[in-house]
N, C-alpha and C positions, 0 to 999 in steps of 0.2 A: 558827845556822840558825833560820829562823822556825818557830814551833810550827805544825804543820799545823792549818788551820782546820777547824772542824766543818762538814761538808758537808751542807747542808739542801736537799733537792729538794722542790719543790712541784708537785703534780699538780693541774692545773686553775687557771684564772686569773680566777675570778669575784671577788666582793667578799672572800670569806674567803681565797682563795689569794693575792691581791695584798696584803691586809692582813698576812698571815703573812710574805710575802716582805719587806715593808718592815720589820717588826719583827725578823726574822732578820738582815737586813743591818745594822740599827742595833745589834744585839747582837754584831756581829763575826763572824757565820756567813758561810760561802761559800754564796751562795744561787743556785739555778738553778730557773727556772720552766718547766714543760713542759705544753703544752696541745694535746690532739689536735685541737681545733677551732680556730676563729678568735677572736682576742682582740677585745674591744670597744675602741674607740678610746681611751676615757678610761682604761682599765686599761693599755693599751700605753703611753700617755703617762706614767702614774704610774711604771711600771716603768723607763722610760727616764730619767725625772727622778731616780730613786733609784739609777741606774746598776746595775740588776739585770739579769743575763743571762736571756734567755727564748727559747723556741722555740714556734712555733704550727703547727698542721696536722700535727704528728708527735710521736712520743716517741723520743728517741735512747736506745736501751736501755742502751748501755754507760755513759752519763753518769748515768742514773737509778739503775742498779744499783751505782754506785760511791758512793752516798749513805751517810752515817752515820745519817741519819734522813730519813723521808719524811713530809711533811704532805699528807694527801689531802683534797681538797675534799669537802664532805659529799654533793655530788651524784653522786660516782663510786661505783658499786656494787662489792662484793667480787668479783663475777663478771667484772669487767673484766680483760682479758688481762694488762695491765701490772701491775695490783694482784696478780694471782696470782703473777707472777714475783718481785715485791718480797717477797711473803710466803714464797715458796719459798726465797729467799736469807736469810730471817729478818732483814731490815732493819726496825728499829722503825718503826711507822707511828703518827703522832699526828694529832689533829685541831687545828684552828686555836684552839679555846678552851683546849686544853691548853698550846699555845705561849704564848698570852696570859697564862694563869695563872702560868706559869713566871716571867714578868717583871713581874707586876703590883705587886710591892713590898708595902707594908702596906695597900693598898687593900682595901676590902670588896666582896663580890660578892653580889648577889641574883640567883639563877638560876631562871628560870621555864620549866617544860616542861608538856606535856600534849598530848592529841590536838586539843583545841579550846580557843579562848580565850586562847592564849599571847600573841598580839600585843596584844590589848586589855588583858590584865592587865599586861603589861610596860609598855605606854604609860601606863596609869593609875598604876602604882607609881612610874614615873619622874616623872609629873606631880605626884604628892603630894610626892616628895622635892625636886623643883625648887621647888615652891610653899613648901616649908619652908626653902628657902635652902641646901640641901646642895650640895656640890661633886660633881656626878654626871653620868654620861653613859648614854644608852640605846644598847645595843650588841647584836650577835649577829644573829639572823635579821631583825631590824627595825633599820633605820638603818645605821650604819657598822659594819664588822666589829670585833669585840672586839680583835683583835691590832693593827689599824690605830690604834684609839683609844689603846691602851697605848703604841704607838710614837710617835705624833705629838702627843697631847694628853692625858696621863695625868690621871686624876681620883681622888678619894678613895673614890668609890663607883661601881660599875658595875651597872646594872640590865640583865640579859642575858636575851634570849629564846634558849632552847637547844633544838635539835631532837634527836630520837633519833639521827639520823645523826652529829651532833656528839658525842654521848655515847658512841657506839660505839668511838671511838678515844681515850678519855681514859686517863691513867695516875694522875696525882696531883691532877687538878682537884678542888677542894673549895670549894663556895660556903659563905659564912657563913650564908646563908639560902637554902634550896632550896624551891621551890614546885612541887607536882605537882597540876595542876587536875583531870585526869580521864584515863582510858585507854579508848579505843575502837578498834576494828579499823581501822587505817590503815597505808599503806605496806607491806602484807603481802608485796608483790612483792619487797621488799628483805630480808625476814626468812624466806625459804624457805616462805612462806605458813603460818608457825607463829606464832600469836598470842602464845604463851609467850615467844618470842624478842624480840618487840617490847616486851612487858611488862618483861622483864629489862633491856632497853636503857633504858627510861624510868627504872627504879629505880636505874640507875647514878649518877644525880644525887646520891644520898646515900651512895654506897659509901665515900667517904673522909671523911665528916663525923665529928666528934667531939662530946663533951659540951659543947663551947663553941658549937656551931652549932644551927640551928633547921630543922625540917622542917615546912612548912605543906602540908596535904593535905586533900582532900575526903573526909570520913567517909561521905558518901552514895554514893560510887562503889564498887560491889561488887567491881570488878576490883582496885582499890587495896587495899581492906580484906582481900580474900582473900590477896593477895600479902604484905601486912604481917603477917598472922597467921603466916606461915612464916619471917619474918625476925627476927633480933636486931638492933635498930637502936641506934646509939651516939649519936644526936643527940636534941635536945629536940623532942618532937612537939607541933605546934600544929594540931589538926584544925579544919575548919569544916563546918557542917551547916545544913540547913534543916529537918531532921527531928527533931533533939533538941538539948537544951542541952548545951554542953560546958564543962568546968571551966576549961580554958585553950584559947584560940584564938578562934573566932568562931561565932556562930549567928544565925539569924533566927527570931524568934518573932512571929507575927502580922505586923505591918508594921514591926517594930523590928529593926534589926541591933545586936547586942551584940558588942563585942570585949573580951576579957579577956586582957591580957598583963601579967605582973608586976603592978605597982601600978596601971598605967594601965587605965582602963575607958572605952570609947568606946561611946556609943549614938547612933543616928540613925534617922530614918524612911526606909524604902526609897523612899518617894515623893519624897524629896529627891535620890536618886541621879540623876546626869546620864544614866547608862546604864540603859536600860529592858529588861525581860524577865527571866525566871527565871534563864537561864544567866548573864546579866550580874550578877545578885545574887551568884552564886557568885564571879565574877571580882572584884567590888567587895570582897567579904569577904576574899579572898586578898590583894588589894593593900593593904587596910586593915590586916590582920594584919602583913604585911611591914613596913609603915610604922611601926606601933606598936612592933614588935620593934627597929627602928632608933632608937627613942626619940623619934620625932616626936610632938609634942603633939596632943591630940585636936582642938583648934580647927583646926589646920592640915590634919588629915586630913579633917574635915567639909567645910571650905572647898573643898579640892581635888576631893573626890568630887562636890560640887555643880556645879563649873564646868568639868568635863572635857568636851572635845569628842571624839566617837568617831572612829575611824580611817577613812581613805579606803578604799573597797572592802570595808568590813565593815558591813553593814546601814546603808548610807549613803543618806539621802534624796537623790534626784537632782532630781525635778521633779514637779509636778502638771500634767498636760496634759488639758484638758477633763474634769476630774473623775477622771482616772485617775492613781494615784500610781505612781511608778517608784522602785524600791529596788535599789541596787547592792550585792550581797553576793558579789562575784567571788572574795573570799578563801575562800569555802566550797569547798575543794578535796576534801572527803570527805563521805560521806553523813551523818555525825553533825552536821557544821556546818550542813548543809541542814535537818536535823531541828530544830535550835535556831532556825533562821530561820523555818521554818514554824510552829513552836510559838508564836512571838510574833505571828503574823498574825491579825488579827481582821476582815479583809474578804475577800470572794471573791478568790482569787488565780490569776493566770496565771503559771505557774512556768517559767522558762527553765533547762533542765538540759542537761548533756552536756559532752564533752571527752574527755580521755584517762582511761580507766577504770583504777583501781588495784586491781582485784579487789573492786569494790563489791557490797554486798548491799543491794539496793533495798527488800527487804521491811521493813527497819528504818523506812522512812518511809511505808510503804503506808497505814497507818491515818490518818496526818496528811494525806496526799495525798487520800485518800478524803473526808475531812471538810472540807478547806479549798480544794482545787485544782479549778478549773472547766475548765482547759485546760493542756496541757504543750506548750511549744515547745522542740524539741531544737535544740541548737546544737553540732554536732560532726561529725566526718568519718564516724564509725560509731555509729549510734544504736540498733542492733538490740536491745541489752540493755535499754535504757530502754523501748523500745516493748513488748518482751516483758513487762517487769515491770508496766507500767501500763495495757496495752490493755483490760483488763477492768474497770478502776476509774475511768478518766478518759474522758469522752465524746469529747474532742477532743485529738488529738496531731498536731502539725505538725512537719515536718523542715525545718531551715534549715542553712546552712553559713557564715554570717557574722553578725556582731553587728548590722549594719544590717537585714539580712533578719529576724533574730529579733525585733528591736524593732518593726519594721513589722507583722509577723505578730501579735505580742502585742497591739499597739494596736488592730488590726482586731477581735481577739477580745474586747477589753475593753469594758465599758460603765461609765458613770459610777458611782463608788463602788467600783470594783475596784482591785486593786493588781497591778502587774507586778513580779515578783521575780526578779532574776537571782541564783540561788544554785545553781551548776552541779553540785555534788557530785563534780566531777572536776577533774583537772589540766587545764591550758590549752594544752598544747604541740602539740595537733593543728592548731589554727588561729591561735594567738597566741604571742607571745614568752614571756609569763608572765601570772599572774593580774592584774597591774596593767594590762598592755596590754589584756587582755580587758575589765576594768572601765572603762578610759578610752574604748575604742571604743564600749562600751555607752552611756556617758554622752553621748558626742558624737552618737550616733545618736538618743538621746532629745531632745537639744537641737534636732535638725534636724526633728523632727515638726511 
């Protein structure tokens, strides 16, 4: 008689769910995908091509609860009814990165997390590795899902952007190099509104690391340093700082970045960085340290840091229209991201804010708004909280409910030499499919001016 196959149920059919399904099937698991919503056409096609059973618009309880293991998509919260039933039955729940890790073989992983700058740092680290000729892939929250890459096109190195949601359900996941950029209040709605829970989640990136691994982190981040003081870590620490010199890791002194890893010493002027702004100096240091730790030569690191192109929807220059500059920072889905965007502004700014609020504290950007913003254009279904936060410090606040309207209103308010900055500080789900859709609609509206 056949050995009973390992029954893997996948909840959610986005990029990570479908990737996990393909990998599970490839490894001989009996896979069933269940999505309470509607599948996107491309994902339906992929599941069909790989002969994977799926359902949409419902969850068949008896099938799901007969699983040996459940892979939960990162977007599904613990308070979901189906998740509660799975937990009650004590069926093991894993994340997609855990499944990918299980079958990655001898490949190495650089895993990057943090509240802000993850995508930029991941893309830059990958760019340096690719530039140095390494056999690598960029996976996780950016690009293709980690599990799908492992299943269809395995590489010797994976540079992975990892969210706190993906870390919530790891068991053995252990990156060779873990990067923690910063921790600020984000997604608190998923962590019972307790910042401590979110901090713990981020720190899970190093919980399985050993003395063979590396932990790159920002020594200037008070939240990280406070937590580190309470932990015994088993990995090799490589801090980076703009406030003091570090013996090992990276620092910026004056206009020079210095990286010190083993014998390799890298120095370069911050004026040569392709990415501008203080927050990007941190991101560049983190990526540079990761690259040096992988043994990439300093010439290759310097070259790649100079010729990197920043990401779409992240401080992306769109156009100059009659002397007014338009910048798309749609990827700023929390207040801190918007803080970084405003911090790098050196012209009078019309700020487009709004969307689905995740428990935002707008007082964090009040000082910068006061100093740099001449008008706010709200772009959301419910803008009450934004208006309440800024009505006493910004002379003009306009409400709109579409990208085109927001762009037109901003352009009317702007004069030559101003900048219109889309940096919403909120998720996009009230009016758009996702932040990419929001950014694309913004860019299209600017082109129509």
